[in-house]
NUGU-517314 format. One record per residue (C-alpha): x, z, y. Coordinates in Angstrom, 3 decimals. Each point is the difference from the previous one (the first is absolute). Layout:
[doza [X Z Y]];
...
***
This chain:
[doza [0.048 -0.042 0.036]];
[doza [2.865 0.870 2.317]];
[doza [1.650 -3.302 -0.619]];
[doza [-3.288 -1.767 0.475]];
[doza [-0.253 1.587 3.398]];
[doza [3.417 -0.799 0.993]];
[doza [-0.598 -3.648 -1.019]];
[doza [-3.007 -0.151 2.203]];
[doza [1.654 2.003 2.887]];
[doza [2.856 -2.272 0.262]];
[doza [-1.623 -3.140 0.837]];
[doza [-2.567 1.661 2.373]];
[doza [2.752 1.626 1.947]];
[doza [1.880 -3.449 0.292]];
[doza [-3.194 -1.787 1.112]];
[doza [-0.502 2.541 2.651]];
[doza [3.407 -0.267 1.318]];
[doza [-0.514 -3.896 -0.042]];
[doza [-3.124 0.425 2.042]];
[doza [1.563 2.513 2.612]];
[doza [3.003 -2.511 0.364]];
[doza [-2.306 -2.986 0.521]];
[doza [-2.474 2.097 2.470]];
[doza [2.708 1.268 2.131]];
[doza [1.949 -3.117 0.201]];
[doza [-3.338 -2.052 0.931]];
[doza [-0.795 2.609 2.684]];
[doza [3.460 -0.624 1.848]];
[doza [1.517 -3.104 -0.920]];
[doza [-2.329 -2.558 1.584]];
[doza [0.488 1.684 3.473]];
[doza [3.922 -0.404 -0.509]];
[doza [-0.166 -3.616 -1.343]];
[doza [-1.962 -1.045 2.849]];
[doza [2.834 0.930 2.589]];
[doza [2.642 -1.844 -2.079]];
[doza [1.801 -3.044 1.457]];
[doza [0.314 -3.223 -2.074]];
[doza [3.691 0.606 -0.539]];
[doza [-0.743 3.502 -1.430]];
[doza [-2.703 -1.639 -2.295]];
[doza [2.590 -2.394 -1.241]];
[doza [2.455 2.807 -0.487]];
[doza [-2.357 2.031 -2.053]];
[doza [-0.974 -2.932 -2.201]];
[doza [3.559 -0.228 -0.728]];
[doza [0.243 3.705 -0.649]];
[doza [-2.876 -0.325 -2.198]];
[doza [1.562 -2.561 -2.290]];
[doza [3.399 2.067 -0.182]];
[doza [-1.980 3.134 -0.527]];
[doza [-1.808 -1.701 -2.964]];
[doza [3.312 -1.277 -1.327]];
[doza [1.557 3.379 0.274]];
[doza [-2.731 1.677 -1.865]];
[doza [0.290 -2.314 -2.843]];
[doza [3.657 0.920 -0.762]];
[doza [0.117 3.424 -1.843]];
[doza [3.528 1.648 0.381]];
[doza [0.460 2.521 -2.896]];
[doza [1.352 3.350 1.400]];
[doza [1.628 1.861 -2.788]];
[doza [1.622 3.374 0.621]];
[doza [3.798 0.145 -0.253]];
[doza [1.362 0.539 -3.330]];
[doza [-3.198 -0.662 -1.940]];
[doza [1.565 -2.947 -1.693]];
[doza [2.499 2.446 -1.846]];
[doza [-2.446 2.451 -1.341]];
[doza [-3.167 -0.197 -1.656]];
[doza [-2.762 -0.836 2.435]];
[doza [-3.385 1.959 0.075]];
[doza [-1.837 -2.158 2.597]];
[doza [-0.246 -3.522 1.154]];
[doza [2.165 -0.831 3.052]];
[doza [-1.987 -0.058 3.532]];
[doza [-0.632 -3.148 1.586]];
[doza [0.086 -0.814 3.686]];
[doza [-0.598 -3.058 2.209]];
[doza [2.090 -0.853 3.231]];
[doza [-2.878 -0.523 2.486]];
[doza [0.528 3.311 1.614]];
[doza [2.292 -1.271 2.937]];
[doza [-2.658 -2.935 0.768]];
[doza [-3.059 2.388 0.027]];
[doza [2.071 2.652 2.131]];
[doza [0.739 -2.702 2.571]];
[doza [-3.680 -1.179 -0.090]];
[doza [-1.252 3.613 0.456]];
[doza [2.287 0.368 2.919]];
[doza [-0.646 -2.950 1.926]];
[doza [-3.590 -0.828 -0.723]];
[doza [-1.434 3.390 -1.107]];
[doza [-1.523 1.541 -3.271]];
[doza [-3.264 -2.056 -0.100]];
[doza [1.950 -3.398 -0.393]];
[doza [2.481 1.563 -2.462]];
[doza [-2.967 1.258 -2.130]];
[doza [-1.767 -3.301 0.340]];
[doza [3.351 -1.705 -1.035]];
[doza [0.281 2.262 -2.981]];
[doza [-3.704 -0.531 -1.227]];
[doza [0.311 -3.779 0.110]];
[doza [3.426 -0.223 -1.458]];
[doza [-0.222 2.303 -2.907]];
[doza [-2.848 -1.933 -2.023]];
[doza [2.212 -3.083 0.020]];
[doza [3.240 1.633 -0.901]];
[doza [-0.142 -0.773 -3.803]];
[doza [3.168 0.444 -2.025]];
[doza [1.764 -3.098 -1.109]];
[doza [-0.998 0.774 -3.756]];
[doza [-3.521 0.353 1.102]];
[doza [-0.129 3.668 -1.017]];
[doza [-2.279 1.288 2.795]];
[doza [-3.703 -0.951 0.304]];
[doza [-1.429 -0.770 3.426]];
[doza [-2.336 2.889 0.164]];
[doza [2.934 2.447 -0.983]];
[doza [1.942 -1.133 3.056]];
[doza [-3.167 0.369 2.339]];
[doza [0.023 3.627 -1.103]];
[doza [3.744 0.412 0.205]];
[doza [0.033 -1.226 3.539]];
[doza [-2.624 2.655 1.393]];
[doza [2.159 3.183 -0.336]];
[doza [2.750 -2.074 1.762]];
[doza [-2.496 -0.805 2.808]];
[doza [-1.056 3.625 0.539]];
[doza [3.678 1.100 0.290]];
[doza [0.701 -2.639 2.799]];
[doza [-3.236 0.906 1.748]];
[doza [1.159 3.746 -0.196]];
[doza [3.563 -0.330 0.943]];
[doza [-0.245 -2.977 2.541]];
[doza [-2.913 2.115 2.029]];
[doza [1.935 3.128 -0.150]];
[doza [3.419 -1.721 0.995]];
[doza [-1.807 -1.668 3.011]];
[doza [-1.434 3.509 0.957]];
[doza [3.358 1.806 -0.106]];
[doza [2.377 -2.954 1.254]];
[doza [-1.788 -1.816 2.598]];
[doza [1.695 -3.277 1.089]];
[doza [2.480 -2.537 -1.685]];
[doza [2.650 0.895 -2.234]];
[doza [3.451 0.040 1.672]];
[doza [3.597 -0.525 -1.318]];
[doza [1.142 3.472 0.363]];
[doza [1.164 2.582 -2.588]];
[doza [-2.938 2.525 0.923]];
[doza [-2.653 -3.000 -0.554]];
[doza [1.836 -0.969 -3.232]];
[doza [-0.072 3.700 -1.435]];
[doza [-3.590 0.455 0.976]];
[doza [-1.112 -3.169 -1.488]];
[doza [1.992 0.587 -3.182]];
[doza [-1.289 3.629 -0.345]];
[doza [-3.618 -0.548 0.955]];
[doza [-0.480 -3.025 -2.491]];
[doza [1.828 1.474 -2.913]];
[doza [-1.905 3.207 0.306]];
[doza [-3.165 -2.014 0.146]];
[doza [0.917 -1.894 -3.155]];
[doza [0.816 2.953 -1.984]];
[doza [-3.554 1.814 1.196]];
[doza [-1.613 -3.141 -1.300]];
[doza [1.908 0.074 -3.386]];
[doza [-0.822 3.789 -0.463]];
[doza [-3.353 0.119 1.303]];
[doza [-1.478 -3.227 -1.047]];
[doza [2.095 -2.316 -2.583]];
[doza [0.848 2.857 -2.198]];
[doza [-3.395 1.717 -0.371]];
[doza [-1.269 -3.520 -0.877]];
[doza [2.756 -0.642 -2.483]];
[doza [-1.027 3.490 -1.593]];
[doza [-3.562 -1.054 -0.345]];
[doza [0.726 -3.300 -1.331]];
[doza [2.878 1.239 -2.660]];
[doza [-1.032 3.511 -0.930]];
[doza [3.523 1.073 1.248]];
[doza [0.105 3.503 1.752]];
[doza [0.488 -0.282 3.710]];
[doza [2.729 2.593 -0.020]];
[doza [1.990 -2.522 -2.131]];
[doza [-0.504 -2.707 2.361]];
[doza [0.884 2.063 2.918]];
[doza [3.119 1.296 -1.862]];
[doza [1.240 -3.558 -0.767]];
[doza [-0.612 -1.037 3.324]];
[doza [1.845 2.670 1.752]];
[doza [3.161 -0.677 -2.262]];
[doza [-0.074 -3.820 0.539]];
[doza [2.863 -0.230 2.558]];
[doza [0.232 -3.795 -0.566]];
[doza [-3.531 -0.350 1.078]];
[doza [0.674 1.890 3.551]];
[doza [3.161 -2.099 0.375]];
[doza [-1.855 -3.238 -0.305]];
[doza [-2.806 1.393 2.388]];
[doza [2.521 0.930 2.567]];
[doza [1.692 -3.418 -0.082]];
[doza [-3.237 -1.820 0.065]];
[doza [-1.388 2.062 2.861]];
[doza [3.478 -0.627 1.921]];
[doza [-0.459 -3.727 -0.683]];
[doza [-3.616 0.276 1.565]];
[doza [1.513 1.603 3.113]];
[doza [2.558 -2.697 0.539]];
[doza [-2.530 -2.675 -0.634]];
[doza [-2.478 1.659 2.460]];
[doza [2.535 0.328 2.677]];
[doza [1.299 -3.695 -0.513]];
[doza [-3.881 -1.311 0.044]];
[doza [-0.403 1.989 3.260]];
[doza [3.105 -0.968 1.855]];
[doza [1.005 -3.343 -1.485]];
[doza [-3.352 -1.709 -0.633]];
[doza [-2.319 -0.571 -2.758]];
[doza [2.217 -2.833 -1.650]];
[doza [3.062 2.202 -0.489]];
[doza [-2.147 2.862 -0.881]];
[doza [-1.379 -2.027 -2.890]];
[doza [3.389 -1.224 -0.976]];
[doza [1.286 3.525 -0.280]];
[doza [-2.696 0.600 -2.518]];
[doza [0.915 -3.284 -2.019]];
[doza [2.718 1.305 -2.404]];
[doza [-2.456 2.472 -1.524]];
[doza [-1.257 -2.118 -2.772]];
[doza [3.595 -1.026 -1.063]];
[doza [0.938 3.595 0.058]];
[doza [-3.018 0.670 -2.375]];
[doza [0.803 -2.803 -2.617]];
[doza [3.709 1.128 0.036]];
[doza [-0.821 3.545 -0.710]];
[doza [-2.535 -0.793 -2.679]];
[doza [2.611 -2.320 -1.578]];
[doza [2.821 2.738 0.066]];
[doza [-2.511 2.259 -1.615]];
[doza [-0.998 -2.389 -2.926]];
[doza [3.656 -0.626 -0.584]];
[doza [0.574 3.872 -0.200]];
[doza [-2.763 0.322 -2.372]];
[doza [1.241 -2.818 -2.085]];
[doza [3.462 1.578 0.005]];
[doza [-1.456 3.323 -1.021]];
[doza [-1.888 -1.647 -3.095]];
[doza [3.153 -1.571 -1.021]];
[doza [1.767 3.402 0.175]];
[doza [-2.762 1.537 -2.107]];
[doza [0.211 -2.823 -2.607]];
[doza [3.782 0.605 -0.094]];
[doza [-0.526 3.876 -0.534]];
[doza [-2.512 -0.787 -2.818]];
[doza [2.482 -2.349 -2.014]];
[doza [2.771 2.641 0.588]];
[doza [-2.367 2.742 -1.293]];
[doza [-0.937 -1.862 -3.088]];
[doza [3.911 -1.101 -0.755]];
[doza [0.617 3.848 0.113]];
[doza [-2.526 0.704 -2.459]];
[doza [-2.210 1.655 2.668]];
[doza [-3.701 -0.358 0.786]];
[doza [-0.608 -3.025 2.444]];
[doza [-3.491 1.186 0.683]];
[doza [0.734 2.065 3.136]];
[doza [1.787 -3.171 1.453]];
[doza [-3.067 -2.104 -0.691]];
[doza [-2.089 2.492 1.460]];
[doza [1.961 -0.060 3.123]];
[doza [-0.261 -3.965 0.077]];
[doza [-3.749 0.595 -0.219]];
[doza [0.026 2.571 2.779]];
[doza [1.746 -2.683 2.433]];
[doza [-3.176 -2.224 -0.517]];
[doza [-2.414 2.948 0.124]];
[doza [-2.693 0.520 2.552]];
[doza [-1.756 3.265 -0.591]];
[doza [-2.433 -0.075 2.908]];
[doza [-1.349 -2.968 -1.856]];
[doza [-0.827 2.157 -3.049]];
[doza [1.720 -2.449 -2.237]];
[doza [1.774 0.522 -3.394]];
[doza [3.220 -2.301 -0.979]];
[doza [0.990 -0.574 -3.470]];
[doza [2.888 -1.876 -1.913]];
[doza [-1.001 -1.311 -3.432]];
[doza [2.564 -1.477 -2.256]];
[doza [0.885 -1.508 -3.325]];
[doza [2.477 2.587 -1.336]];
[doza [1.347 -2.396 -2.601]];
[doza [0.472 -3.817 -0.173]];
[doza [-2.578 -0.180 -2.826]];
[doza [-2.425 1.955 1.662]];
[doza [-3.173 -1.543 1.124]];
[doza [-1.827 3.163 1.158]];
[doza [0.820 0.963 3.621]];
[doza [0.606 3.866 0.217]];
[doza [-0.049 2.117 3.071]];
[doza [3.630 0.820 1.381]];
[doza [-0.717 1.824 3.251]];
[doza [-2.912 1.133 1.879]];
[doza [-0.237 1.400 3.673]];
[doza [-3.121 1.009 1.808]];
[doza [-3.419 1.179 -1.328]];
[doza [-0.677 -0.559 -3.749]];
[doza [-2.159 -2.846 -0.564]];
[doza [-3.644 0.493 -0.671]];
[doza [-1.861 -1.391 -3.045]];
[doza [-1.062 -2.858 2.118]];
[doza [3.609 -0.641 1.196]];
[doza [1.342 0.031 -3.588]];
[doza [-2.422 -2.630 -0.921]];
[doza [0.857 -2.181 2.830]];
[doza [3.480 0.522 -0.627]];
[doza [-0.394 -1.230 -3.888]];
[doza [-1.647 -3.097 1.232]];
[doza [2.699 -0.882 2.442]];
[doza [2.774 0.547 -2.519]];
[doza [-1.963 -1.980 -2.485]];
[doza [-0.366 -2.866 2.347]];
[doza [3.705 0.047 0.911]];
[doza [0.923 0.078 -3.529]];
[doza [-2.013 -3.075 -0.849]];
[doza [1.030 -2.004 2.905]];
[doza [3.056 -1.225 2.165]];
[doza [-1.890 1.334 3.285]];
[doza [2.560 1.954 2.169]];
[doza [-2.851 2.319 1.068]];
[doza [-3.578 0.875 -0.694]];
[doza [-2.808 2.090 2.018]];
[doza [-2.588 1.983 -2.026]];
[doza [-2.710 1.882 1.906]];
[doza [-3.361 1.715 -0.706]];
[doza [-2.389 1.507 2.626]];
[doza [2.486 2.998 0.507]];
[doza [3.356 -1.005 -0.636]];
[doza [2.587 -2.829 -0.034]];
[doza [2.828 -0.581 -2.072]];
[doza [2.901 -2.091 1.085]];
[doza [2.655 -1.070 -2.671]];
[doza [3.167 -1.879 0.644]];
[doza [2.093 -1.265 -2.781]];
[doza [3.534 0.742 -0.642]];
[doza [1.429 -3.111 -1.822]];
[doza [3.413 -0.997 -1.489]];
[doza [1.666 -3.288 1.083]];
[doza [-1.898 -1.845 -3.102]];
[doza [-3.376 1.464 1.046]];
[doza [-0.138 2.750 -2.765]];
[doza [-2.197 2.933 1.363]];
[doza [2.283 3.047 0.289]];
[doza [-2.210 2.333 1.622]];
[doza [-2.982 0.234 2.797]];
[doza [-0.194 1.626 3.222]];
[doza [-3.517 1.747 0.683]];
[doza [-1.552 1.176 2.884]];
[doza [-3.581 1.655 -0.119]];
[doza [-1.810 0.513 3.261]];
[doza [-3.532 1.022 0.845]];
[doza [-1.737 -3.104 1.421]];
[doza [-0.330 1.284 3.238]];
[doza [4.066 0.019 0.621]];
[doza [0.774 -3.013 -2.330]];
[doza [0.364 -2.175 3.227]];
[doza [2.954 2.039 1.189]];
[doza [2.157 -1.129 -2.998]];
[doza [3.309 -2.114 0.938]];
[doza [-0.356 -2.482 -2.565]];
[doza [3.115 -1.910 0.734]];
[doza [2.102 3.301 -0.096]];
[doza [-1.507 0.996 -3.412]];
[doza [1.000 -3.446 -1.411]];
[doza [3.507 0.416 1.183]];
[doza [0.280 3.390 -1.559]];
[doza [-1.317 -1.383 -3.268]];
[doza [2.498 -2.785 0.076]];
[doza [2.709 2.649 0.524]];
[doza [-1.404 2.030 -2.963]];
[doza [0.823 -2.772 -2.278]];
[doza [3.634 0.449 -0.501]];
[doza [-0.469 3.703 -0.038]];
[doza [-2.424 -0.087 -2.928]];
[doza [2.041 -2.580 -1.882]];
[doza [3.105 2.402 0.001]];
[doza [-2.492 2.991 -0.599]];
[doza [-1.148 -1.729 -2.948]];
[doza [3.348 -0.854 -1.522]];
[doza [1.593 3.397 0.805]];
[doza [-3.140 1.695 -1.362]];
[doza [0.373 -1.820 -3.414]];
[doza [3.562 1.441 -0.536]];
[doza [-1.036 3.519 0.995]];
[doza [-3.257 0.131 -2.046]];
[doza [1.864 1.314 -2.995]];
[doza [1.295 3.024 1.806]];
[doza [-3.310 0.689 2.124]];
[doza [-2.892 -0.952 -2.557]];
[doza [-0.869 1.400 -3.427]];
[doza [0.732 -2.409 -2.647]];
[doza [-3.143 0.708 -2.103]];
[doza [-2.787 -0.070 2.793]];
[doza [1.693 -1.815 3.020]];
[doza [-0.902 2.831 2.223]];
[doza [2.644 1.784 2.216]];
[doza [1.858 2.280 -2.315]];
[doza [0.208 3.780 0.647]];
[doza [3.218 -0.121 2.180]];
[doza [-1.509 -2.745 2.160]];
[doza [-3.526 1.422 0.458]];
[doza [1.425 3.802 0.727]];
[doza [2.340 -1.419 2.790]];
[doza [-3.186 -1.628 1.562]];
[doza [-1.975 3.227 -0.346]];
[doza [2.987 1.913 1.580]];
[doza [-0.026 -2.316 2.971]];
[doza [-3.457 0.251 0.441]];
[doza [-0.044 3.941 -0.321]];
[doza [2.691 0.204 2.598]];
[doza [-2.123 -1.989 2.445]];
[doza [-3.077 2.334 -0.368]];
[doza [1.240 2.206 2.792]];
[doza [-0.069 -2.980 2.465]];
[doza [-3.793 -0.480 -0.735]];
[doza [0.130 -2.338 -2.978]];
[doza [-2.328 1.573 -2.561]];
[doza [0.274 -0.993 -3.685]];
[doza [-1.483 0.818 -3.322]];
[doza [1.178 -0.303 -3.539]];
[doza [-1.886 -0.657 -3.302]];
[doza [1.705 1.156 -3.223]];
[doza [-1.634 -1.628 -3.067]];
[doza [0.400 0.744 -3.654]];
[doza [-1.384 -2.007 -2.805]];
[doza [-2.212 2.370 -2.086]];
[doza [1.097 0.613 -3.602]];
[doza [2.613 -2.636 0.253]];
[doza [2.057 1.562 -2.944]];
[doza [-3.116 -0.965 -2.481]];
[doza [0.511 -3.615 0.848]];
[doza [3.759 0.064 -0.866]];
[doza [-0.704 2.252 -3.210]];
[doza [-3.001 -2.013 -1.129]];
[doza [0.481 -3.569 1.200]];
[doza [3.750 -0.141 0.355]];
[doza [2.426 -0.222 2.839]];
[doza [-0.881 -3.862 0.862]];
[doza [-3.566 1.098 0.390]];
[doza [1.147 2.800 2.428]];
[doza [2.372 -2.482 2.037]];
[doza [-3.096 -2.323 0.114]];
[doza [-2.136 2.898 1.567]];
[doza [2.680 0.899 2.347]];
[doza [0.230 -3.695 1.176]];
[doza [-3.834 -0.158 0.315]];
[doza [-0.311 3.081 1.991]];
[doza [2.937 -0.925 2.294]];
[doza [-1.643 -3.368 0.747]];
[doza [-3.293 1.672 0.478]];
[doza [1.563 2.541 2.599]];
[doza [1.504 -3.031 1.832]];
[doza [-3.145 -1.843 0.202]];
[doza [-2.102 3.026 1.061]];
[doza [2.208 1.526 2.868]];
[doza [-0.122 -1.151 3.530]];
[doza [2.481 -2.703 1.386]];
[doza [2.028 2.611 1.808]];
[doza [0.165 2.690 -2.946]];
[doza [3.049 0.130 -2.223]];
[doza [-0.212 0.882 -3.511]];
[doza [2.773 0.965 -2.684]];
[doza [0.434 1.142 -3.380]];
[doza [1.918 3.223 0.124]];
[doza [0.375 0.692 -3.916]];
[doza [-1.785 -0.237 -3.254]];
[doza [-3.765 -0.532 0.498]];
[doza [0.173 1.392 3.590]];
[doza [-0.544 -2.095 3.368]];
[doza [0.203 0.761 3.544]];
[doza [-1.950 -1.698 2.945]];
[doza [1.268 0.416 3.519]];
[doza [-2.421 -0.358 2.580]];
[doza [0.996 -0.125 3.526]];
[doza [-2.360 0.980 2.998]];
[doza [-2.397 1.332 -2.635]];
[doza [-2.371 3.224 0.265]];
[doza [-1.195 1.831 -2.820]];
[doza [-3.455 -1.824 0.017]];
[doza [1.369 -3.530 -0.111]];
[doza [2.710 1.014 -2.729]];
[doza [-2.843 1.592 -2.213]];
[doza [-2.099 -3.052 0.354]];
[doza [3.014 -2.363 -0.924]];
[doza [0.520 2.367 -2.709]];
[doza [-3.252 -0.426 -1.406]];
[doza [-0.142 -3.698 0.424]];
[doza [3.463 -0.044 -2.302]];
[doza [-1.335 2.358 -2.584]];
[doza [-3.037 -1.972 -0.387]];
[doza [2.101 -3.321 -0.343]];
[doza [2.140 1.666 -2.707]];
[doza [-2.883 1.062 -2.059]];
[doza [-1.479 -3.572 0.056]];
[doza [3.228 -1.655 -0.781]];
[doza [0.479 -1.577 -3.504]];
[doza [2.107 2.724 -1.693]];
[doza [-1.417 2.343 -2.673]];
[doza [1.060 2.765 -2.141]];
[doza [-0.075 -0.351 -3.831]];
[doza [-3.334 1.435 -0.270]];
[doza [-1.525 -2.596 2.476]];
[doza [-0.036 2.412 3.000]];
[doza [0.796 -1.496 3.326]];
[doza [3.404 1.141 1.399]];
[doza [-0.405 1.926 3.201]];
[doza [2.155 1.993 2.458]];
[doza [0.035 3.206 2.037]];
[doza [1.127 -0.119 3.650]];
[doza [1.095 2.785 2.177]];
[doza [-0.021 -0.531 3.845]];
[doza [2.046 1.778 2.668]];
[doza [0.177 -0.675 3.731]];
[doza [3.243 0.916 1.754]];
[doza [0.095 2.204 2.991]];
[doza [2.779 0.364 2.464]];
[doza [1.523 3.003 -1.757]];
[doza [0.175 -1.735 -3.417]];
[doza [3.156 -1.122 -1.835]];
[doza [-0.185 -2.675 -2.758]];
[doza [0.157 2.942 -2.550]];
[doza [-2.739 1.872 1.454]];
[doza [-2.166 -3.027 0.328]];
[doza [0.485 -1.075 -3.659]];
[doza [-0.416 3.705 -1.090]];
[doza [-3.507 -0.055 1.521]];
[doza [-0.628 -3.408 -1.427]];
[doza [0.920 0.971 -3.368]];
[doza [-2.021 3.235 0.148]];
[doza [-3.137 -2.259 0.807]];
[doza [0.986 -2.263 -2.849]];
[doza [0.244 3.071 -2.376]];
[doza [-3.616 0.962 1.387]];
[doza [-1.417 -3.351 -0.963]];
[doza [1.305 0.095 -3.565]];
[doza [-1.397 3.707 -0.307]];
[doza [-3.348 -1.042 1.269]];
[doza [-0.502 -2.732 -2.664]];
[doza [2.449 -2.900 1.035]];
[doza [-1.110 -3.489 1.326]];
[doza [-0.533 1.546 3.604]];
[doza [1.371 0.224 3.459]];
[doza [0.843 3.472 1.335]];
[doza [1.351 0.801 3.463]];
[doza [2.355 2.967 0.544]];
[doza [-1.211 2.713 2.482]];
[doza [2.814 0.881 2.730]];
***
């Protein structure tokens, strides 16, 4: 109910802001425009074209050092129309600046076509409110033209920087909070620490001051010429950012290959690679699927970042993977009434499908995906996945159980240890400890080949029944462990019940014809847990399941 109210509140507030901006501008703009000379009209027409062009060019604004550590948020994006709009506010007043903003923003579509017309209409309204407020207040406090002097420059710089930050804290961040379900305190905290944004605002505001002085004292033509370098600067900054992102991805790919060569786990590097593409505010999930061995036709999930996919998203993902596997298409898009899945193929030089980069999004944010960037990332993944497959083949003997094909005890325990160590950082996890009921009777009455077959069938059933991001392993004899990252007790028990039912319905039986079953103990890690204490609780729950009659799931009580 609360989410529903929030979804209704956000468009209502945006619509109210739009009506306020249009009403206030319509009340004062006609009177100002009626007093303009033809030369001013010509200058404002050029300014409108320049404003629209600048609003089209998003310049990513990434905090210093974020390329060298794991990112938890997308980079901010700015546009460089600020010097232009400050010049218009200072010379022609707030109503002209607001009108310019409301007219230009709807046509400022991105080159990829990622923003819709109506969305841009709503984006321009808060900006118009900002210039109506700041321009009116500036005219009241500082009457007369802007002059070329240090006091005038400092006053101009301080006033407009303060006004912009008032807008960011008071209007932009509350709207973002309602839209993204992120706490306002977190937005304010990130904004207060963003020194690069402050530097850009000071630089652009200073540019606006210089352009205003030139416009007033050297004429309209030279004033417009002083604004002309802005589009070239915007394109240059965006190009530099894209080159930096590409270099970052190459570093991550190199690190992943080095991790594989060192018999380590490449999944953290692949998760970092996904993080370089991830847009948390769009509520998206990114996944890498890969064919682990050359003779493997099934694509298995290799890395995931973002929310766990829903049942609907998993179904869409399966359809996208099947379509890419059957065709030579470089990319496919599959959607329903709620979600959309974008899939970009990572192929070898001879068109063999090595893997797929998947992006899940709600339909409402699907238009924000930069397809060119994802297609390039999928192409960059191809050599990484090829190396991963060849190295994984040589390491499988050491990492996998020879009988079942699941990770062996050493491998799954190391994964569990890494996960338990991260619980303190807010990453919950659960474990399922599974034991085949009366397994000794199978070996004694049907022979060890039948016992080996039962282990293989149970292992295959576990692999098919757990979620894509869970990891299962054989830890000894007839005992298996399932590691479930970011999982609470309710979900763990539900998955355990599904797993128990699947084993009970598998095609393996005792000598007397009874179905082979399994008992499962569930434990959820707490911050104070060690791997030993977590496994002890899971083992105790498994013991209780055996005592209560077997073929059941029991959760440990903390």
